[in-house]
LOVOFI-201082 format. One record per residue (C-alpha): x, y, z; chain; residue in one letter; residue number from 1. Coordinates in Angstrom, 2 decimals. Layout:
<sites>
      east     north        up   chain   res     n
         X         Y         Z       A     A   NUM
...
</sites>
This chain:
<sites>
      east     north        up   chain   res     n
      0.04      0.04      0.02       A     M     1
      1.26      3.35     -0.82       A     M     2
      1.81      5.75      1.92       A     P     3
     -0.59      8.85      1.92       A     Q     4
      0.97     12.03      0.99       A     T     5
      0.31     15.29      2.73       A     G     6
      0.98     18.88      1.66       A     Y     7
      1.81     22.02      3.64       A     V     8
      1.34     25.38      2.05       A     A     9
      3.25     27.93      4.19       A     V    10
      1.95     31.62      4.44       A     N    11
      3.54     34.75      5.62       A     Y    12
      1.66     36.80      8.10       A     I    13
     -0.82     39.28      6.28       A     V    14
     -0.45     42.83      7.44       A     H    15
     -3.37     44.35      5.40       A     N    16
     -6.86     43.27      4.10       A     Y    17
     -5.80     43.10      0.27       A     D    18
     -3.34     40.32      1.46       A     A    19
     -6.16     38.10      2.52       A     Y    20
     -7.24     37.41     -0.93       A     K    21
     -3.66     36.41     -1.81       A     C    22
     -3.58     34.11      1.24       A     V    23
     -6.74     32.55      0.58       A     Y    24
     -6.11     31.59     -3.12       A     Y    25
     -4.26     28.54     -1.49       A     I    26
     -7.79     27.69      0.06       A     L    27
     -9.46     28.25     -3.18       A     Y    28
     -7.09     25.59     -4.93       A     F    29
     -7.47     23.11     -2.10       A     R    30
    -11.19     23.30     -2.59       A     E    31
    -10.95     23.23     -6.47       A     A    32
     -8.85     19.99     -6.41       A     F    33
    -10.65     18.56     -3.42       A     Q    34
     -7.38     17.97     -1.73       A     N    35
     -8.02     17.50      1.86       A     E    36
     -4.44     16.61      2.71       A     H    37
     -3.16     20.27      1.98       A     L    38
     -2.36     21.92      5.41       A     I    39
     -2.05     25.70      5.83       A     I    40
      0.77     26.86      8.09       A     A    41
      2.37     30.06      9.11       A     L    42
      5.92     30.88      8.41       A     E    43
      7.01     32.04     11.93       A     P    44
      5.08     29.18     13.65       A     E    45
      6.78     26.42     11.51       A     V    46
     10.17     28.18     11.62       A     A    47
     10.01     28.11     15.40       A     S    48
      9.39     24.43     15.30       A     L    49
     12.83     23.76     13.45       A     Y    50
     14.61     25.92     15.86       A     C    51
     13.41     24.20     18.99       A     R    52
     15.06     21.17     17.67       A     H    53
     18.25     22.63     16.16       A     F    54
     19.13     25.78     17.90       A     P    55
     22.30     27.63     17.73       A     Q    56
     23.00     30.67     19.89       A     S    57
     24.71     34.02     18.74       A     L    58
     26.63     36.07     21.09       A     T    59
     27.18     39.79     21.28       A     I    60
     30.64     39.16     19.70       A     Y    61
     28.89     37.40     16.84       A     G    62
     30.19     33.86     17.77       A     T    63
     28.09     30.78     17.69       A     R    64
     27.36     28.23     20.17       A     S    65
     25.22     25.15     20.46       A     F    66
     22.51     25.49     23.16       A     T    67
     19.99     23.08     24.66       A     D    68
     16.78     22.82     22.98       A     V    69
     14.04     24.97     24.40       A     L    70
     12.47     23.58     27.13       A     E    71
      8.84     23.41     28.36       A     N    72
      7.86     26.94     29.88       A     G    73
     10.19     28.92     27.65       A     S    74
      8.72     32.23     26.23       A     K    75
     10.23     33.54     22.95       A     Y    76
      9.75     35.78     20.10       A     L    77
     10.09     34.52     16.52       A     V    78
     11.56     37.09     14.09       A     L    79
     11.09     36.15     10.55       A     D    80
     12.82     38.34      8.33       A     I    81
     12.14     37.80      4.54       A     G    82
     12.70     39.86      1.47       A     G    83
      9.42     41.78      1.76       A     G    84
      8.10     41.55      5.27       A     T    85
      9.17     41.15      8.86       A     V    86
      6.74     38.75     10.91       A     D    87
      6.92     38.64     14.55       A     V    88
      5.23     36.04     16.77       A     T    89
      5.32     35.16     20.34       A     A    90
      5.08     31.82     21.67       A     H    91
      5.13     29.84     25.01       A     E    92
      6.07     26.14     25.10       A     I    93
      3.26     24.26     27.11       A     Q    94
      3.88     21.41     29.45       A     S    95
      2.87     18.92     26.78       A     D    96
      5.14     20.36     24.34       A     G    97
      2.34     22.33     22.23       A     T    98
      2.78     25.98     21.49       A     L    99
      0.64     28.63     22.90       A     K   100
      0.67     32.25     21.08       A     E   101
      1.31     34.96     23.63       A     L   102
      0.43     37.99     21.47       A     Y   103
     -1.10     38.74     18.04       A     Q   104
      1.21     38.19     15.11       A     A   105
      2.45     41.47     13.97       A     S   106
      5.33     43.07     11.68       A     G   107
      5.54     45.24      8.55       A     G   108
      7.06     45.59      5.36       A     S   109
     10.71     46.17      6.47       A     W   110
     12.53     43.25      4.77       A     G   111
     15.17     42.97      2.20       A     G   112
     13.22     45.08     -0.31       A     T   113
     13.37     47.78      2.02       A     T   114
     17.26     48.10      1.49       A     V   115
     16.66     47.71     -2.41       A     D   116
     14.40     50.77     -2.25       A     N   117
     17.29     52.79     -0.36       A     E   118
     19.88     51.83     -2.93       A     F   119
     17.41     53.02     -5.80       A     K   120
     17.13     56.25     -3.71       A     K   121
     21.07     56.36     -3.77       A     L   122
     21.10     56.07     -7.54       A     L   123
     18.40     58.87     -7.98       A     I   124
     20.41     61.00     -5.80       A     T   125
     23.46     60.62     -8.28       A     I   126
     21.84     60.55    -11.51       A     F   127
     18.24     61.77    -11.17       A     G   128
     15.08     60.15    -11.28       A     S   129
     14.56     60.45    -14.78       A     E   130
     17.69     59.14    -15.90       A     V   131
     17.32     56.20    -13.56       A     I   132
     13.63     55.48    -14.89       A     A   133
     14.92     55.66    -18.32       A     E   134
     18.07     53.70    -18.14       A     T   135
     16.51     50.81    -16.11       A     T   136
     13.86     50.32    -18.78       A     T   137
     15.05     51.46    -22.05       A     D   138
     18.81     52.02    -21.97       A     Y   139
     20.32     49.79    -19.34       A     P   140
     23.88     50.10    -20.74       A     S   141
     23.82     53.96    -20.91       A     E   142
     26.89     55.37    -19.37       A     M   143
     26.56     59.13    -19.87       A     K   144
     24.12     61.82    -18.12       A     K   145
     23.80     64.86    -20.35       A     N   146
     27.31     64.41    -22.11       A     N   147
     28.75     64.32    -18.73       A     A   148
     30.74     61.43    -17.26       A     S   149
     29.81     59.31    -14.31       A     I   150
     32.78     60.58    -12.33       A     E   151
     31.98     64.28    -12.99       A     E   152
     28.45     63.74    -12.01       A     T   153
     29.22     61.89     -8.65       A     I   154
     31.64     64.71     -7.58       A     V   155
     28.74     67.11     -7.88       A     T   156
     26.54     65.09     -5.56       A     T   157
     26.22     65.52     -1.69       A     P   158
     27.64     62.22     -1.25       A     I   159
     30.32     62.51     -3.56       A     G   160
     32.91     61.91     -1.06       A     D   161
     31.37     58.45     -0.05       A     K   162
     31.13     57.07     -3.58       A     I   163
     33.44     56.69     -6.61       A     K   164
     33.24     55.09    -10.08       A     F   165
     36.10     52.78    -10.69       A     L   166
     36.08     51.42    -14.49       A     R   167
     32.65     49.82    -14.68       A     D   168
     31.97     49.62    -11.05       A     K   169
     30.23     51.89     -8.54       A     L   170
     32.53     51.83     -5.24       A     I   171
     30.43     52.75     -1.99       A     I   172
     32.21     53.12      1.28       A     N   173
     31.36     51.04      4.07       A     S   174
     29.73     53.76      6.23       A     E   175
     27.30     54.89      3.23       A     K   176
     26.54     51.33      2.28       A     F   177
     25.61     50.41      6.14       A     E   178
     23.29     53.38      5.97       A     S   179
     21.03     51.79      3.29       A     L   180
     19.93     49.34      6.10       A     F   181
     19.09     52.11      8.68       A     D   182
     15.65     52.41      7.65       A     N   183
     14.79     48.68      7.98       A     A   184
     16.97     48.19     11.17       A     V   185
     15.26     51.16     12.84       A     N   186
     11.64     50.14     12.09       A     K   187
     12.55     46.51     13.19       A     L   188
     14.17     47.62     16.47       A     V   189
     11.52     50.03     17.41       A     I   190
      8.86     47.50     16.77       A     H   191
     10.73     44.88     18.93       A     L   192
     11.22     47.51     21.92       A     R   193
      7.48     48.12     22.00       A     K   194
      6.64     44.42     21.97       A     L   195
      9.27     43.68     24.74       A     L   196
      7.69     46.35     26.91       A     H   197
      4.16     44.96     26.65       A     L   198
      3.09     42.99     29.90       A     D   199
      2.37     39.96     27.97       A     Q   200
      6.16     39.93     26.59       A     L   201
      8.27     41.32     29.44       A     M   202
      9.56     38.12     30.55       A     D   203
     10.88     36.99     27.12       A     I   204
     14.39     35.93     27.06       A     T   205
     14.88     34.47     23.63       A     T   206
     14.59     35.61     19.95       A     I   207
     14.67     33.10     17.16       A     L   208
     16.02     34.70     14.09       A     L   209
     14.90     32.98     10.82       A     V   210
     14.28     34.15      7.06       A     G   211
     16.54     34.88      4.27       A     G   212
     17.31     38.49      5.14       A     F   213
     18.50     37.55      8.58       A     S   214
     21.55     36.05      6.74       A     D   215
     22.83     39.71      6.50       A     S   216
     25.47     40.43      9.02       A     I   217
     24.44     43.86      9.45       A     I   218
     20.88     42.73     10.52       A     I   219
     22.41     40.32     13.02       A     K   220
     24.82     42.85     14.52       A     N   221
     21.90     45.41     14.88       A     S   222
     19.57     43.12     16.73       A     I   223
     22.62     41.74     19.01       A     L   224
     23.65     45.18     19.89       A     S   225
     20.07     46.49     20.49       A     N   226
     18.97     43.39     22.77       A     F   227
     22.24     42.39     24.51       A     P   228
     20.46     40.77     27.21       A     N   229
     18.47     38.44     25.18       A     I   230
     19.50     35.36     23.71       A     R   231
     19.53     35.17     19.75       A     I   232
     19.00     31.82     18.20       A     I   233
     19.91     31.78     14.58       A     N   234
     20.18     28.54     12.67       A     P   235
     23.06     28.08      9.95       A     E   236
     20.52     27.37      7.45       A     D   237
     17.95     30.14      8.51       A     C   238
     16.66     30.70      5.16       A     S   239
     15.59     27.14      4.97       A     L   240
     14.00     27.08      8.67       A     A   241
     10.51     27.47      7.36       A     V   242
     10.86     24.64      4.83       A     L   243
     12.18     22.11      7.37       A     K   244
      9.84     23.36      9.96       A     G   245
      6.81     22.91      7.50       A     A   246
      7.79     19.21      7.44       A     V   247
      7.77     18.93     11.30       A     L   248
      4.27     20.70     11.48       A     Y   249
      2.91     18.60      8.45       A     G   250
      3.73     15.50     11.01       A     H   251
      2.06     17.19     13.97       A     N   252
     -0.33     20.11     13.22       A     P   253
     -1.80     19.96     16.39       A     K   254
      1.29     21.37     17.94       A     I   255
     -0.15     24.94     17.87       A     I   256
     -2.72     24.92     21.12       A     K   257
     -3.90     28.46     20.73       A     S   258
     -3.98     31.78     18.95       A     R   259
     -4.41     35.28     19.75       A     I   260
     -6.86     37.11     17.25       A     C   261
     -5.13     39.91     15.32       A     K   262
     -8.38     41.27     14.26       A     S   263
    -12.11     41.25     15.37       A     S   264
    -14.14     38.86     13.39       A     Y   265
    -17.81     38.95     12.95       A     G   266
    -21.08     38.85     10.60       A     I   267
    -22.91     41.78      9.40       A     G   268
    -26.37     41.65     10.24       A     I   269
    -29.51     44.12     10.77       A     H   270
    -31.16     44.27     14.13       A     V   271
    -34.54     45.56     15.73       A     K   272
    -33.66     49.33     16.00       A     F   273
    -33.57     50.95     19.66       A     E   274
    -34.16     54.60     20.38       A     E   275
    -31.06     55.89     22.38       A     G   276
    -28.82     52.86     21.34       A     V   277
    -28.59     53.17     17.43       A     H   278
    -27.82     56.35     15.49       A     P   279
    -30.91     57.63     14.08       A     E   280
    -29.57     57.95     10.60       A     E   281
    -29.24     54.13     10.51       A     R   282
    -32.83     53.45     11.11       A     K   283
    -34.86     51.75      8.11       A     R   284
    -38.31     50.61      7.89       A     T   285
    -38.91     47.18      6.25       A     I   286
    -42.71     45.54      6.28       A     C   287
    -43.63     47.78      9.09       A     G   288
    -40.61     47.13     11.35       A     S   289
    -37.76     49.48     12.22       A     D   290
    -34.26     48.17     11.99       A     I   291
    -30.78     49.33     12.41       A     C   292
    -28.81     47.87      9.41       A     D   293
    -24.94     47.27      8.99       A     D   294
    -24.66     45.95     12.70       A     V   295
    -21.07     44.10     13.26       A     F   296
    -21.91     41.06     15.28       A     D   297
    -18.80     40.12     16.80       A     I   298
    -17.68     36.39     17.08       A     H   299
    -13.93     36.69     17.88       A     L   300
    -12.14     40.01     19.39       A     N   301
     -9.03     41.63     18.44       A     L   302
     -6.35     40.25     21.23       A     G   303
     -8.57     37.45     22.29       A     E   304
     -7.18     33.89     23.01       A     R   305
     -8.85     31.26     21.03       A     V   306
     -8.13     27.42     21.52       A     E   307
     -7.57     25.66     18.48       A     I   308
    -10.50     23.19     17.34       A     N   309
    -12.52     24.31     20.13       A     T   310
    -16.30     25.11     19.79       A     P   311
    -17.30     28.69     20.98       A     R   312
    -20.54     30.29     21.68       A     L   313
    -23.35     29.92     19.21       A     E   314
    -25.15     33.03     17.93       A     K   315
    -28.49     33.05     16.39       A     V   316
    -29.22     34.11     12.73       A     Y   317
    -32.07     33.66     10.11       A     H   318
    -31.17     32.55      6.70       A     A   319
    -33.69     33.24      4.08       A     Q   320
    -34.99     30.18      2.22       A     N   321
    -34.69     29.81     -1.26       A     N   322
    -34.84     27.11     -4.14       A     P   323
    -31.22     26.61     -4.35       A     A   324
    -31.10     25.95     -0.50       A     K   325
    -27.81     27.97     -0.22       A     I   326
    -27.41     30.84      2.16       A     A   327
    -24.66     33.50      2.63       A     Y   328
    -23.49     35.34      5.49       A     L   329
    -21.15     38.36      5.13       A     D   330
    -17.84     37.98      7.29       A     V   331
    -16.08     41.04      8.44       A     Y   332
    -12.77     41.86     10.20       A     A   333
    -11.87     44.85     12.07       A     S   334
     -8.80     46.45     13.54       A     T   335
    -11.06     47.59     16.50       A     S   336
    -11.54     45.45     19.66       A     E   337
    -15.37     46.45     19.66       A     S   338
    -16.70     47.53     16.20       A     P   339
    -20.15     48.67     16.02       A     M   340
    -20.85     48.78     12.28       A     F   341
    -19.40     46.84      9.42       A     V   342
    -19.38     50.27      7.76       A     T   343
    -16.75     51.64     10.20       A     D   344
    -13.34     52.82      8.75       A     E   345
    -11.51     50.02     10.70       A     S   346
    -13.69     47.30      8.99       A     C   347
    -13.30     45.24      5.86       A     N   348
    -15.38     42.56      4.24       A     K   349
    -13.30     39.63      3.87       A     I   350
    -15.73     37.03      2.54       A     G   351
    -18.63     34.89      3.27       A     Y   352
    -19.72     31.87      5.14       A     V   353
    -21.72     29.71      2.37       A     I   354
    -23.97     27.10      3.97       A     L   355
    -26.26     24.56      2.56       A     E   356
    -29.81     24.49      4.03       A     L   357
    -31.86     21.32      4.52       A     S   358
    -34.97     23.00      3.02       A     G   359
    -37.02     22.44      6.25       A     D   360
    -38.80     25.60      6.54       A     K   361
    -40.04     27.31      9.92       A     E   362
    -41.02     30.95     10.60       A     T   363
    -39.53     32.68     13.41       A     N   364
    -40.69     35.52     15.28       A     E   365
    -38.41     38.48     15.85       A     S   366
    -36.31     38.65     18.97       A     T   367
    -35.14     41.90     20.50       A     E   368
    -31.49     42.32     20.50       A     G   369
    -31.00     39.48     17.66       A     T   370
    -31.29     39.38     13.80       A     E   371
    -34.77     40.24     12.71       A     T   372
    -36.91     37.86     10.49       A     N   373
    -38.68     40.38      8.64       A     I   374
    -40.11     38.81      5.44       A     E   375
    -40.83     35.33      4.06       A     G   376
    -40.09     32.08      5.61       A     T   377
    -36.79     31.59      7.14       A     E   378
    -34.49     29.08      8.66       A     T   379
    -33.25     29.65     12.02       A     K   380
    -29.47     28.90     12.45       A     I   381
    -26.78     28.98     15.12       A     Y   382
    -23.44     30.01     13.98       A     V   383
    -20.00     29.82     15.96       A     S   384
    -16.53     30.75     14.82       A     F   385
    -13.42     28.82     15.62       A     H   386
     -9.96     28.06     14.53       A     Y   387
     -9.01     24.91     12.53       A     I   388
     -5.26     24.96     12.70       A     G   389
     -4.23     28.38     11.28       A     S   390
     -7.49     28.71      9.39       A     E   391
    -10.80     30.65     10.56       A     L   392
    -13.53     28.24     10.43       A     G   393
    -17.50     28.10     11.19       A     A   394
    -19.92     25.64     12.69       A     I   395
    -23.51     26.21     11.56       A     V   396
    -26.46     24.31     13.29       A     R   397
    -29.84     24.20     12.05       A     E   398
    -32.53     24.89     14.82       A     A   399
    -35.16     22.94     13.46       A     S   400
    -33.52     19.72     12.69       A     T   401
    -30.41     20.24     15.17       A     D   402
    -28.24     19.20     11.95       A     K   403
    -24.68     20.55     11.55       A     I   404
    -24.98     22.18      8.07       A     L   405
    -22.29     21.90      5.57       A     R   406
    -20.61     25.39      5.78       A     A   407
    -17.43     26.88      4.26       A     K   408
    -15.64     30.09      4.25       A     F   409
    -15.36     31.95      0.74       A     D   410
    -12.53     34.78      1.11       A     F   411
    -12.42     35.37     -2.59       A     M   412
    -15.18     38.08     -2.87       A     G   413
</sites>
């Protein structure tokens, strides 16, 4: 008998809502190919799994030493520095060896491309933006600017004493070259200091340094010098830590025990309008009933700890019956802990919960404070959000039959 093959797709931590669509293309392909053996993992998490088993510590002097594997009870940050983004997560190893997330994933676009952009700015300082735009697209071998030699042009720039042109090479002195990293380093250090001053993370003693950009000696030295009292674990093959950790995660996806929500998640609904509670401008009248529309019904709060694969509190909704027996619930995310309306600036629609109704019809009376049943026959359902591994999922139960309905998330909208 052939062994069963599993696949692990590894994602970076998304830092804006446009990125959600990119991430969930993977889920789309899993659905399209009906591959239940595809597991979604997060880069910093799987990298930490690898580092737990194969750690090496860096010292303030840049030397390396092998250290003991991180023990149960250890708290650490995972700093995944890639080409585009920096992703930071915080974990604690539980007594059973599983991982508990201590703080919601964070980070920003401070990876290797930040240095690329600084180098481009340097070239623009020397040659001008129009020349760089033209030569990089149409004339990559062009060596003149307005009939002046490159050597003459460099001398007239504010940084002429720090660079020179020798034959076909641009020579940059070390001080100027290292300054290209300043933007990335400063943002990274500021973010780390902010995290380490949080009550939840003040007892962090270790940082796991992974990702391709962490190979840079300038990045390593900057972290070591700014955080001399924290042990820095950096594997020799740090650029492969994610790949190798993904293999470990594929063998034991239940190793992540809980997560911290990095957004508030909920469903957009309309409820019975309450004077003094809901803004007057949101009042609408449908079939003789006054309602408040676009209410954000929260299921998961920003910063809330959620146990993996654990059912949560159910909420009541009414799905409109239709011949197709398909219902849609709009799903929203918010950067606020307590969003009120899905139209708030902090909110974005990220997709739908799609569910298949059994077809059993029942008429439900409106209940104060819950979604109203205004017109036609509707099916009363109970919905709860939960995490399945690294993915957001929903359990939907039909009230009249007590059946668990087939439901899935569609984040492609």
